[in-house]
RODO-2510 file (C-alpha; in nm, 4 decimals, decimal comma):
residues 294
     n   res          X          Y          Z
     1     m     1,5704     2,7294     0,2797
     2     s     1,6889     2,6213     0,6375
     3     a     1,8702     2,3533     0,8124
     4     v     1,6379     2,1930     1,0312
     5     a     1,6786     1,9310     1,2998
     6     v     1,4087     1,6896     1,3861
     7     l     1,4595     1,5205     1,7156
     8     g     1,2205     1,1961     1,7598
     9     l     1,1131     0,9938     1,4885
    10     g     0,7980     0,8636     1,6265
    11     t     0,4304     0,8874     1,5070
    12     m     0,4688     1,2274     1,4126
    13     g     0,8170     1,3067     1,3980
    14     r     0,9018     1,0699     1,0783
    15     g     0,6472     1,2226     0,8452
    16     m     0,7203     1,5991     0,9580
    17     a     1,1023     1,5308     0,8695
    18     t     1,0123     1,3378     0,5468
    19     n     0,8141     1,6459     0,4278
    20     l     1,0930     1,9079     0,5462
    21     v     1,3042     1,7032     0,3023
    22     a     1,0504     1,7156     0,0264
    23     a     1,0404     2,1246     0,0808
    24     g     1,3906     2,1470     0,0272
    25     h     1,5174     2,1804     0,3724
    26     e     1,8424     2,0497     0,4938
    27     v     1,7147     1,8219     0,7630
    28     t     1,9028     1,6592     1,0179
    29     v     1,7178     1,3824     1,2441
    30     w     1,8162     1,2042     1,5695
    31     n     1,6134     0,9560     1,7555
    32     r     1,5554     0,9200     2,1042
    33     t     1,5023     0,5258     2,1225
    34     p     1,8336     0,3815     2,2455
    35     g     1,9989     0,1783     1,9596
    36     a     1,7978     0,2803     1,6989
    37     r     1,9268     0,4762     1,4089
    38     p     1,7055     0,7299     1,2550
    39     e     1,6330     0,6640     0,8764
    40     v     1,4634     0,9254     0,6454
    41     a     1,5485     0,9635     0,2908
    42     g     1,7367     1,2460     0,2037
    43     a     1,8148     1,3574     0,5747
    44     r     2,1400     1,3269     0,7701
    45     a     2,1321     1,1284     1,0878
    46     a     2,2898     1,2592     1,3738
    47     a     2,4120     1,0149     1,6853
    48     s     2,3350     1,2718     1,9606
    49     i     2,1338     1,5920     2,0637
    50     a     2,4547     1,7841     2,0452
    51     e     2,5500     1,6863     1,6879
    52     a     2,1749     1,7238     1,5797
    53     v     2,1182     2,0992     1,6862
    54     r     2,4655     2,2024     1,6193
    55     g     2,4678     2,4849     1,3338
    56     q     2,0766     2,4422     1,2700
    57     d     1,8319     2,7380     1,1657
    58     v     1,5401     2,5299     1,3473
    59     v     1,5228     2,2669     1,5907
    60     l     1,1894     2,0984     1,6496
    61     y     1,0439     1,8023     1,8251
    62     c     0,7324     1,6484     1,8615
    63     l     0,7318     1,4065     2,1569
    64     s     0,5155     1,1872     2,3631
    65     d     0,4585     1,3544     2,6991
    66     d     0,6120     1,5915     2,9740
    67     a     0,8653     1,3244     3,0727
    68     a     1,0046     1,2659     2,7167
    69     v     1,0150     1,6669     2,6433
    70     r     1,1703     1,7217     3,0157
    71     a     1,4716     1,4594     2,9057
    72     v     1,5081     1,5812     2,5557
    73     a     1,4792     1,9559     2,5793
    74     l     1,5812     2,0398     2,9377
    75     g     1,7860     1,7233     3,0472
    76     e     2,1715     1,7557     3,1362
    77     d     2,2597     1,6606     2,7930
    78     g     1,9478     1,8105     2,6088
    79     v     1,8700     2,0691     2,3666
    80     l     1,8965     2,3503     2,6159
    81     a     2,2550     2,2083     2,7023
    82     h     2,3903     2,2266     2,3165
    83     v     2,1526     2,4917     2,1349
    84     v     2,3135     2,8368     2,0539
    85     a     2,1360     3,1501     1,9328
    86     p     2,0058     3,2188     1,6455
    87     t     1,8840     2,8889     1,6349
    88     v     1,4849     2,8801     1,7008
    89     v     1,3380     2,5820     1,8826
    90     v     0,9990     2,4872     1,8232
    91     d     0,8477     2,2435     2,0600
    92     m     0,5709     2,0495     1,8620
    93     s     0,4569     1,8351     2,1508
    94     t     0,1137     1,8087     2,3559
    95     i     0,2206     1,8944     2,6821
    96     s     0,1004     2,0772     3,0060
    97     a     0,0756     2,4661     2,9977
    98     a     0,3127     2,4651     3,2736
    99     l     0,5903     2,2506     3,1255
   100     s     0,5634     2,4735     2,8060
   101     d     0,6277     2,8118     3,0361
   102     e     0,9179     2,6340     3,1935
   103     e     1,0624     2,5792     2,8775
   104     h     1,0237     2,8972     2,7180
   105     a     1,1648     3,0652     3,0709
   106     a     1,4517     2,8282     3,0422
   107     y     1,5430     2,9146     2,6772
   108     a     1,4777     3,2639     2,7307
   109     e     1,7590     3,2836     2,9938
   110     r     1,9867     3,1633     2,7503
   111     g     1,8874     3,3612     2,4912
   112     i     1,7455     3,1205     2,2527
   113     a     1,4139     3,2050     2,0729
   114     m     1,1547     2,9371     2,1490
   115     l     0,8053     2,8752     2,0005
   116     d     0,5085     2,6104     2,1295
   117     a     0,3801     2,4823     1,8335
   118     p     0,1754     2,1922     1,8916
   119     v    -0,0251     2,0073     1,6210
   120     f    -0,4001     1,8873     1,5418
   121     g    -0,3677     1,5582     1,3404
   122     s    -0,1788     1,2450     1,3756
   123     k    -0,0040     0,9842     1,1457
   124     g    -0,2003     1,0295     0,8597
   125     e    -0,1741     1,4025     0,8482
   126     a     0,1911     1,4014     0,9478
   127     e     0,2856     1,1613     0,6388
   128     a     0,0756     1,3691     0,3942
   129     g     0,1956     1,7279     0,5551
   130     g    -0,1629     1,7955     0,6596
   131     l    -0,1340     1,8937     1,0278
   132     w    -0,2741     2,1919     1,1853
   133     v    -0,0306     2,3846     1,3873
   134     v    -0,0948     2,5971     1,6804
   135     v     0,1738     2,8568     1,7864
   136     g     0,2573     3,0587     2,0795
   137     g     0,5677     3,3032     2,0842
   138     d     0,7115     3,6239     1,9825
   139     a     0,5486     3,7466     1,6372
   140     d     0,8393     3,7971     1,4596
   141     t     1,0459     3,4598     1,5581
   142     f     0,6976     3,2928     1,4125
   143     a     0,7530     3,4742     1,0612
   144     r     1,0861     3,3742     1,0908
   145     v     0,9887     2,9669     1,1218
   146     r     0,6761     3,0232     0,9497
   147     p     0,8184     2,8405     0,6288
   148     v     0,9157     2,5259     0,7957
   149     l     0,5972     2,5003     0,9813
   150     e     0,4266     2,5765     0,6561
   151     a     0,6541     2,2497     0,4936
   152     v     0,4301     2,0051     0,7446
   153     s     0,1039     2,1514     0,7547
   154     e    -0,2303     2,2529     0,6135
   155     s    -0,2648     2,5605     0,7961
   156     v    -0,0316     2,7559     1,0545
   157     h    -0,2153     2,9436     1,3365
   158     h    -0,0234     3,2598     1,5440
   159     m    -0,2066     3,2131     1,8629
   160     g    -0,0542     3,4862     2,0816
   161     p     0,2251     3,5080     2,3063
   162     a     0,4286     3,2361     2,4611
   163     g     0,2522     2,9532     2,5911
   164     s    -0,0898     3,0199     2,3748
   165     g    -0,0202     2,7204     2,1603
   166     a     0,0229     2,4745     2,4294
   167     r    -0,3156     2,6055     2,5899
   168     m    -0,4959     2,5916     2,2365
   169     k    -0,4129     2,2329     2,1727
   170     l    -0,5595     2,1500     2,5104
   171     v    -0,8943     2,3290     2,4177
   172     g    -0,8741     2,1180     2,0801
   173     n    -0,8152     1,8089     2,2419
   174     l    -1,1266     1,8629     2,4968
   175     l    -1,3176     1,9077     2,1812
   176     v    -1,1931     1,5800     2,0785
   177     a    -1,2497     1,3772     2,3705
   178     a    -1,6048     1,4955     2,3826
   179     q    -1,6516     1,4109     2,0195
   180     l    -1,5416     1,0340     2,0858
   181     q    -1,7275     1,0200     2,4096
   182     s    -2,0624     1,1196     2,2430
   183     l    -2,0060     0,8997     1,9446
   184     g    -1,9588     0,6417     2,1646
   185     e    -2,2544     0,6700     2,3636
   186     g    -2,4889     0,7616     2,0414
   187     l    -2,3764     0,4467     1,8753
   188     t    -2,4190     0,2332     2,2074
   189     l    -2,7769     0,4417     2,2556
   190     a    -2,8613     0,3391     1,8691
   191     r    -2,7519    -0,0053     1,9111
   192     a    -2,9498    -0,0898     2,2367
   193     a    -3,2723     0,0823     2,0663
   194     g    -3,2331    -0,1858     1,7740
   195     l    -3,0965     0,0667     1,4909
   196     d    -2,8756    -0,0192     1,2305
   197     l    -2,5303     0,1187     1,2714
   198     a    -2,4290     0,1373     0,9077
   199     k    -2,7650     0,3534     0,8517
   200     v    -2,7169     0,5600     1,1839
   201     l    -2,3846     0,6623     1,0403
   202     e    -2,5125     0,7386     0,6944
   203     v    -2,7529     1,0172     0,8713
   204     v    -2,4232     1,1117     1,0668
   205     a    -2,2564     1,1825     0,7809
   206     v    -2,4873     1,4195     0,6467
   207     t    -2,6654     1,6082     0,9057
   208     d    -2,5594     1,9626     1,0764
   209     f    -2,4045     1,7641     1,3500
   210     r    -2,1428     1,5994     1,1116
   211     t    -1,7614     1,6078     1,1987
   212     p    -1,4752     1,4434     1,0381
   213     i    -1,4144     1,2572     1,3310
   214     y    -1,7504     1,1040     1,3529
   215     d    -1,7192     0,9951     1,0097
   216     g    -1,3742     0,8486     1,0141
   217     v    -1,4045     0,6869     1,3500
   218     g    -1,7590     0,5697     1,3106
   219     a    -1,6521     0,3721     1,0152
   220     a    -1,4015     0,2372     1,1862
   221     v    -1,5773     0,1165     1,4795
   222     l    -1,8031    -0,0442     1,2484
   223     a    -1,5173    -0,2279     1,1122
   224     d    -1,3793    -0,3087     1,4576
   225     d    -1,0701    -0,1174     1,3739
   226     y    -0,9052     0,0176     1,6498
   227     s    -0,5392     0,0484     1,5064
   228     p    -0,3616     0,3244     1,6667
   229     s    -0,3191     0,6801     1,4836
   230     f    -0,3469     0,8572     1,8325
   231     a    -0,3166     0,5837     2,1372
   232     l    -0,5770     0,5923     2,3795
   233     r    -0,3301     0,6359     2,6683
   234     l    -0,2074     0,9581     2,5089
   235     m    -0,5589     1,0813     2,5097
   236     r    -0,6066     0,9874     2,8583
   237     k    -0,2700     1,1925     2,9120
   238     d    -0,4144     1,4692     2,7305
   239     v    -0,7331     1,4748     2,9563
   240     r    -0,5570     1,5030     3,2392
   241     l    -0,3493     1,8142     3,1293
   242     i    -0,7038     1,9356     3,0273
   243     g    -0,8093     1,8945     3,4019
   244     e    -0,5117     2,0659     3,5330
   245     l    -0,5402     2,3701     3,3214
   246     a    -0,8914     2,4194     3,3743
   247     a    -0,8269     2,3945     3,7383
   248     q    -0,5472     2,6778     3,7296
   249     v    -0,7708     2,8986     3,5061
   250     g    -1,1091     2,8160     3,7386
   251     a    -1,2904     2,6945     3,4051
   252     p    -1,5383     2,4060     3,4374
   253     v    -1,4901     2,1132     3,2087
   254     p    -1,7357     1,8555     3,3384
   255     g    -1,7533     1,6590     2,9709
   256     a    -1,3935     1,6180     2,9882
   257     m    -1,4433     1,4635     3,3293
   258     v    -1,6995     1,2249     3,2111
   259     a    -1,4473     1,1461     2,9130
   260     a    -1,1897     1,0618     3,1815
   261     e    -1,3849     0,8100     3,3508
   262     t    -1,4346     0,6406     3,0463
   263     l    -1,0700     0,6555     2,9354
   264     d    -0,9682     0,5183     3,2853
   265     a    -1,2193     0,2257     3,2529
   266     a    -1,0549     0,1740     2,8868
   267     m    -0,6921     0,2001     3,0382
   268     t    -0,8054    -0,0366     3,3026
   269     a    -0,9348    -0,2880     3,0510
   270     g    -0,6099    -0,2996     2,8631
   271     l    -0,7040    -0,0850     2,5756
   272     g    -0,4327     0,2067     2,6142
   273     d    -0,2394     0,1014     2,3220
   274     l    -0,5288     0,0745     2,0767
   275     n    -0,6678     0,3976     1,9008
   276     a    -0,8286     0,6508     2,1376
   277     s    -1,1916     0,5342     1,9623
   278     a    -1,1281     0,2105     2,1546
   279     l    -1,2936     0,3983     2,4613
   280     i    -1,6345     0,2766     2,2836
   281     k    -1,5480    -0,0526     2,3779
   282     v    -1,5935     0,0122     2,7552
   283     l    -1,9373     0,1498     2,7167
   284     a    -2,2250    -0,0737     2,7336
   285     g    -2,0286    -0,3908     2,6507
   286     w    -1,9199    -0,3093     2,3337
   287     a    -1,5761    -0,5103     2,3992
   288     e    -1,8249    -0,8319     2,3685
   289     v    -2,0021    -0,7397     2,0334
   290     d    -1,8650    -0,7962     1,7072
   291     l    -1,9404    -0,4762     1,5390
   292     a    -1,8684    -0,5907     1,2064
   293     q    -2,1812    -0,7822     1,2268
   294     r    -2,4035    -0,4947     1,2685
***
């Protein structure tokens, strides 16, 4: 078993820490919210990043965006300032490919091994230990850290060298955004055409175009349930990162740009803290319709 520090106890971090404890790892936690003491049963709470990373086999963090990662990892009093070999750093955040590359270079300069290992899944999967992890970095380092990653996941996939995990996460989130956009458009068209939306979802659930996202999100939409497991504002951030990566590598992503327009409208409507599926509320006036009555 390994000594593992988990930095940040938000939507993802708390579930990860809990599952690491359950798997028998020695876990230390630190929460970046000022004044908030981290509490995870069976884990030791650290008062600072310096205390949290000291003597650990693995330091992992799953934070909300580039700014948070830059502050926690690369800031003046961040991980980079305090971590020493042979500790391995694992960034499980969804961030820009450029920042992931910057992290790898900064840690390598100090002789610290790092993996970029973002995850697919959200709060429910994090709590159940059912995330899907995509990893970039040295194969030997990956082999060392794999038991830690397996404690929080359903599956772990080594995608290739440094930065490959970060790039795969953006590819995956492009597919998520496209599914949310297409489901919203499909249900909007079905409603306008006078179809019973519950029956529409019955068909969607059994046909060859079914997906877990259509199934779960569709049922929640009909119940008018947009409680956040993955906030719409974070989906908008991810689509921006997708656009940046696409521009860098010269890949056309017109579907992502359509989703970006819908997400922008949803942000303007004040829906940013709802679940990402709330983008449907700005298509053809969903915000004014009580879907639970359909």
